[in-house]
C-alpha positions in Angstrom: 67.3 31.1 -58.3 70.2 29.3 -59.7 70.3 27.2 -62.5 71.0 24.0 -60.7 68.2 24.3 -58.0 65.8 22.6 -60.9 66.4 20.4 -64.1 64.3 20.3 -67.3 61.7 17.4 -68.3 64.8 16.0 -70.4 67.6 16.4 -67.4 69.5 18.8 -68.8 70.7 22.3 -66.7 69.8 25.4 -68.0 72.9 28.0 -69.5 74.8 29.5 -67.0 74.1 32.7 -66.7 75.4 35.8 -65.0 75.6 36.0 -61.6 75.4 31.9 -61.0 77.9 31.1 -58.5 79.5 27.8 -56.5 77.5 28.6 -53.2 74.4 27.7 -55.1 75.7 24.0 -56.1 75.7 23.0 -52.0 72.2 24.0 -51.4 70.6 23.2 -54.7 70.2 19.3 -53.1 68.3 21.0 -50.6 66.2 23.6 -52.6 62.5 22.1 -52.9 62.2 20.1 -56.1 65.5 19.6 -56.2 66.9 16.5 -57.8 68.6 15.5 -54.9 65.4 16.2 -53.1 63.0 14.2 -55.6 65.5 11.2 -55.6 65.5 11.3 -51.6 61.8 11.5 -51.1 61.3 8.2 -53.3 63.7 6.3 -51.9 62.9 7.0 -48.8 59.3 6.2 -49.4 60.1 3.1 -50.9 62.0 2.3 -47.7 59.2 2.1 -45.8 56.9 0.7 -47.8 59.6 -2.4 -47.9 59.6 -2.5 -43.9 55.7 -2.5 -43.7 55.8 -5.4 -46.4 58.4 -7.1 -44.6 56.3 -6.4 -41.4 53.0 -7.6 -43.4 55.1 -11.2 -44.3 56.4 -11.7 -40.8 53.4 -11.6 -39.2 51.3 -13.3 -41.7 53.6 -16.5 -42.1 56.1 -16.5 -38.6 53.2 -15.5 -36.2 49.9 -17.0 -37.8 49.2 -20.8 -37.7 48.2 -21.1 -41.1 51.3 -18.8 -42.5 53.2 -21.7 -40.4 51.4 -24.5 -41.5 51.8 -23.2 -45.4 55.7 -22.9 -45.0 56.0 -26.3 -43.5 54.2 -27.8 -46.5 55.9 -25.8 -49.0 59.4 -27.3 -47.3 57.8 -30.9 -46.5 56.4 -30.3 -50.5 59.9 -30.7 -52.1 59.9 -34.4 -51.9 56.9 -34.6 -53.7 57.9 -31.9 -57.0 59.8 -34.9 -58.8 61.5 -32.3 -61.6 63.5 -30.3 -57.7 64.1 -33.8 -56.5 65.5 -35.1 -59.5 67.5 -32.2 -60.2 69.0 -32.1 -56.5 69.5 -36.0 -56.5 71.2 -36.1 -60.2 73.6 -32.5 -59.2 74.7 -33.2 -55.8 77.3 -30.6 -56.7 74.4 -27.4 -57.1 75.6 -27.0 -52.5 78.8 -26.3 -52.9 78.3 -24.0 -56.7 75.6 -22.1 -54.8 78.0 -21.5 -51.9 81.1 -20.8 -54.4 78.6 -18.6 -56.6 78.1 -16.4 -53.6 81.8 -15.6 -52.9 82.2 -15.5 -56.4 79.5 -13.1 -56.1 81.5 -11.1 -53.6 84.6 -10.4 -55.1 83.0 -9.3 -58.3 82.0 -6.9 -55.9 84.7 -5.4 -54.5 86.3 -5.5 -58.0 83.8 -3.7 -59.6 84.3 -1.0 -57.5 88.1 -0.7 -56.9 88.8 -1.3 -60.6 86.5 1.7 -61.1 88.2 3.5 -58.3 84.6 4.3 -56.8 86.1 3.7 -53.3 83.6 6.0 -50.9 81.1 4.1 -53.2 82.5 1.2 -52.8 82.8 1.4 -49.3 79.0 2.9 -49.1 77.3 -0.8 -51.0 79.3 -3.1 -48.7 78.2 -1.0 -45.8 74.9 -1.6 -46.7 75.3 -5.3 -47.6 76.9 -5.8 -43.8 74.0 -4.0 -42.6 71.2 -6.4 -44.6 73.5 -9.4 -43.0 72.9 -7.7 -39.8 69.6 -7.2 -40.2 69.2 -10.5 -40.8 70.9 -11.9 -38.1 69.3 -10.1 -35.3 65.9 -11.1 -37.0 67.1 -15.0 -37.4 68.0 -14.7 -33.0 65.4 -12.4 -31.9 62.7 -11.7 -33.8 59.4 -13.6 -31.4 58.6 -16.3 -33.1 56.5 -19.9 -31.8 59.1 -22.8 -30.4 59.5 -25.0 -33.2 60.9 -28.6 -32.1 61.9 -31.9 -34.5 60.8 -35.4 -34.1 63.7 -36.1 -31.4 62.2 -32.9 -29.8 65.2 -30.5 -30.1 64.6 -26.6 -30.4 64.8 -25.8 -34.6 66.4 -22.6 -35.5 65.0 -20.0 -36.7 65.9 -19.6 -40.8 63.9 -16.3 -41.2 65.3 -14.2 -43.0 67.6 -16.6 -45.3 70.7 -15.4 -44.8 72.5 -16.8 -47.9 69.4 -14.6 -50.1 69.9 -11.7 -48.6 73.9 -12.3 -49.9 72.9 -13.0 -53.4 70.7 -10.3 -53.2 72.7 -7.7 -51.6 75.2 -8.6 -54.1 72.5 -8.6 -57.2 71.3 -4.8 -56.2 74.7 -3.6 -54.8 76.8 -4.3 -58.7 74.0 -2.9 -59.8 75.1 0.7 -58.0 78.3 0.4 -58.8 78.4 -0.5 -62.3 78.8 2.2 -65.1 75.8 3.9 -65.6 75.1 2.4 -69.0 75.2 -1.2 -67.5 72.9 -0.8 -65.0 70.0 -2.5 -66.1 72.3 -5.6 -67.8 73.7 -6.0 -64.5 70.7 -6.0 -61.9 68.8 -8.4 -64.8 71.8 -10.4 -64.6 72.3 -10.1 -60.8 68.2 -10.8 -60.2 68.2 -13.9 -62.1 71.5 -15.6 -60.6 69.8 -14.3 -56.9 66.3 -16.1 -58.0 68.2 -19.5 -58.6 70.1 -19.0 -54.9 66.6 -18.4 -53.3 65.0 -21.3 -54.9 68.0 -23.7 -54.5 67.5 -22.9 -50.5 63.9 -23.9 -50.9 64.0 -27.2 -52.9 66.9 -27.7 -50.9 64.8 -27.4 -47.9 67.0 -25.0 -46.1 64.6 -22.6 -46.1 61.0 -22.2 -46.3 60.0 -19.5 -49.0 58.7 -16.8 -46.5 62.2 -16.7 -45.6 63.2 -16.0 -48.9 60.6 -13.4 -49.9 61.7 -11.8 -46.4 65.4 -11.5 -47.0 64.6 -10.0 -50.5 62.3 -7.2 -48.7 65.3 -7.2 -45.9 67.5 -6.1 -48.7 65.5 -3.4 -50.7 64.6 -1.7 -47.4 68.4 -1.0 -46.8 69.6 -0.5 -50.1 66.5 2.5 -50.6 67.8 3.6 -47.2 71.6 4.1 -49.0 69.9 5.3 -52.1 68.5 8.2 -49.6 71.7 8.7 -47.5 73.5 9.1 -50.9 70.7 11.8 -51.9 70.7 13.9 -49.1 74.4 14.3 -49.1 74.3 15.5 -52.5 75.8 12.7 -54.2 73.2 11.6 -57.1 73.3 13.7 -60.3 70.6 13.3 -63.3 72.1 10.7 -65.9 72.0 11.3 -69.8 68.6 9.1 -71.8 69.6 5.9 -72.8 68.4 3.9 -75.8 64.8 2.9 -75.1 65.1 -0.4 -76.9 68.0 -0.9 -73.9 65.7 -0.1 -71.1 62.8 -2.7 -72.5 65.2 -5.3 -72.7 66.0 -5.0 -69.1 62.9 -3.7 -68.1 60.2 -6.1 -69.9 61.9 -9.6 -68.6 61.9 -8.2 -64.7 58.4 -6.8 -65.2 56.9 -10.4 -67.0 59.1 -12.4 -64.8 57.6 -10.7 -61.5 54.1 -10.5 -63.0 54.1 -14.3 -63.3 55.5 -15.2 -60.5 53.1 -13.3 -58.5 50.7 -14.5 -60.4 51.2 -17.8 -60.3 51.5 -17.7 -56.9 48.7 -16.3 -55.4 46.9 -18.3 -57.9 48.2 -21.6 -56.3 48.2 -19.6 -52.7 44.8 -20.3 -52.4 44.7 -24.4 -53.0 48.3 -24.4 -50.4 46.2 -22.2 -47.7 43.0 -24.9 -48.4 45.5 -27.4 -46.0 44.2 -29.7 -42.9 45.2 -28.2 -40.4 47.2 -31.9 -39.9 48.8 -34.5 -41.2 48.4 -36.8 -42.8 48.1 -34.4 -46.2 47.9 -35.3 -49.8 51.0 -35.5 -52.0 49.3 -33.1 -54.3 48.8 -30.7 -51.7 52.3 -30.9 -51.2 53.6 -30.6 -54.6 51.3 -27.6 -55.2 52.3 -25.7 -51.9 56.3 -26.2 -52.5 55.5 -25.0 -56.2 53.6 -21.6 -55.0 56.8 -20.5 -52.8 58.4 -21.0 -55.2 56.5 -19.1 -57.6 55.8 -16.2 -55.1 59.7 -15.8 -53.7 60.5 -15.6 -57.5 58.6 -13.3 -58.3 58.9 -10.6 -55.2 63.2 -11.3 -56.2 62.0 -9.7 -59.6 59.8 -7.4 -58.4 62.3 -5.9 -56.0 64.7 -5.7 -59.0 62.3 -3.8 -61.4 61.5 -1.5 -58.0 65.4 -0.7 -57.6 65.5 -0.2 -61.7 62.7 2.1 -61.5 63.8 4.1 -58.6 67.8 4.8 -60.3 66.2 5.5 -63.3 68.4 8.4 -65.0 69.8 8.4 -62.1 73.8 8.4 -61.2 75.6 7.6 -57.9 79.0 8.8 -59.3 79.0 11.5 -57.1 80.4 14.0 -59.2 80.2 17.5 -57.7 77.6 20.0 -59.1 79.2 22.4 -61.8 79.8 26.2 -61.2 81.7 28.9 -62.3 82.6 32.2 -61.7 79.9 34.9 -61.4 79.1 37.5 -58.9 79.4 41.8 -58.9 82.6 41.8 -57.5 84.4 39.1 -59.7 83.1 40.9 -63.0 83.9 44.0 -62.3 87.1 42.8 -61.5 87.5 41.7 -65.1 87.8 38.1 -64.7 87.2 35.8 -67.9 85.5 32.6 -67.2 87.9 29.7 -67.2 86.0 25.9 -67.3 89.1 25.0 -64.6 88.4 27.9 -62.2 87.8 26.5 -58.8 85.8 28.9 -56.1 84.3 32.5 -56.3 87.9 34.7 -56.1 89.4 35.7 -58.4 93.1 34.4 -59.6 95.5 36.1 -57.7 93.4 35.6 -54.6 93.6 39.0 -54.2 90.4 38.9 -51.8 88.7 40.3 -48.2 86.1 38.6 -46.5 84.8 41.5 -43.8 
């Protein structure tokens, strides 16, 4: 087999040998154990896992009475949470700033792709973002759920999943794929912090329940894992050099700490939040606990999604440069052609060849 089929443990290919030819590079991505195959397998599994978790969240928080009661309590508890209520009251412009930041994030995503001249990858990332928004809209419109009405008897629109969170998390993960590989971790960390803030604001402002934010994160993660699977299937991934360990820890440790703290706090508070009585009136303290539990879980899931993507694309460059090849083979070597770094194809420069 050629030297492109399997990489060394440190990510560098073996030295080229006589007889290595360009057509091996074409099939290397499909060889068992190749780099592209390994990336495709793990991203496909992550996509299926995200879809499974989304199904569990939908069944637990939308279809069950306990889940709906917890979501309603978390939504109502924003008024009992004096800290969140004070911030929203003293800063009424936060809603406009959130919308402005979403627009700026989309423009930044487009600008980075165009400035780096990664047109195909920019189109792919934009398509993934549009797909995530389309899936969100379809779930909001057609996913079966109990009919919810307000005090006046009007039917309430569904907010499952949250479109704002889908756009924010999709922009953050898309930027992580479009920026240069050495800046991916920092871009992902900043993007996750920003998208967590957007999701937390939608819950604190009463626009969405915590389950809506969690579902949006899982939708985006599933779509982007599917995108990476397609890129690996088409041979658009390649090994990236090992970066400084300190830089990797600088990104991975805060994401892991935020995910662990958010999930742990949310699960710890969830026991008290699920013990709400089946009917009103509710204790304001119980409502406040339900709200903070939802905020913690939403933040933890968002950070965990960023950490999962960071691990999936660890030492994976998605710029899609072609695999290296060289002139080789018995016919070319017999012709006495010297090795040329700029040579293209398996034939001699004088093109004096025949296919029979």
